C-alpha positions in Angstrom: 12.4 -4.5 2.7 15.1 -2.8 4.8 14.0 -2.0 8.3 15.7 0.8 10.3 15.2 3.1 13.2 15.0 6.9 13.4 17.9 8.0 15.7 15.4 9.3 18.3 13.6 5.9 18.3 16.9 4.1 18.7 17.6 6.1 21.8 14.1 5.4 23.1 14.5 1.7 22.6 17.7 1.6 24.6 16.1 3.7 27.4 13.0 1.4 27.5 15.2 -1.7 27.6 17.1 -0.3 30.5 13.9 0.6 32.3 12.4 -2.9 31.8 15.6 -4.6 32.9 15.6 -2.5 36.1 12.1 -3.7 36.8 12.6 -7.4 36.1 15.9 -9.1 35.4 16.0 -10.3 31.8 12.9 -8.3 30.7 15.0 -5.7 28.9 16.8 -8.3 26.8 13.5 -10.1 26.1 12.1 -6.7 25.0 15.0 -6.1 22.6 14.8 -9.7 21.2 11.0 -9.4 20.6 11.5 -6.0 18.9 14.2 -7.4 16.6 11.8 -10.3 15.8 9.0 -8.0 15.0 11.3 -5.8 12.8 12.5 -8.9 10.9 8.8 -9.9 10.4 8.0 -6.4 9.1 11.0 -6.6 6.7 9.7 -9.8 5.3 6.0 -8.9 5.3 5.6 -5.1 5.2 1.8 -5.3 5.3 1.5 -7.4 8.4 0.0 -5.9 11.6 -2.7 -3.4 12.3 -3.0 0.1 11.1 -2.4 3.2 13.3 -5.0 5.8 13.4 -4.0 9.1 15.0 -7.6 9.7 16.0 -7.6 6.6 18.2 -6.0 6.2 21.6 -4.1 3.1 20.7 -2.7 1.2 17.7 -4.3 -2.2 16.9 -2.3 -4.7 18.9 -3.0 -8.4 19.3 -2.2 -10.6 22.3 -1.1 -9.9 25.9 1.7 -7.4 26.5 4.3 -7.8 29.2 5.5 -4.3 28.3 3.7 -1.2 27.1 5.1 -0.8 23.6 4.0 -0.8 20.0 6.0 -0.8 16.8 5.0 2.0 14.5 6.5 2.0 11.0 6.3 3.9 7.8 7.3 2.8 4.3 9.5 5.5 2.9 9.0 6.6 -0.7 12.4 5.1 -1.8 11.4 1.7 -0.4 7.8 1.6 -1.7 7.0 -1.0 -4.3 
């Protein structure tokens, strides 16, 4: 499946990377690398991960987080199987 970003999300990713890099040298690049890894995983296995429930405070996330970030995605009708 093709994975892409909404233009507003792309801007947000770049801003977050710059913020993390300003806090800890290398953290911004690490953030982008991890995001790219997660997107590649989603492209290969679209059903992986937890589900987001708008009624809950947080998405289902596993493992320790060095940054406060979650990848939310939607399968667009033209890409649905």
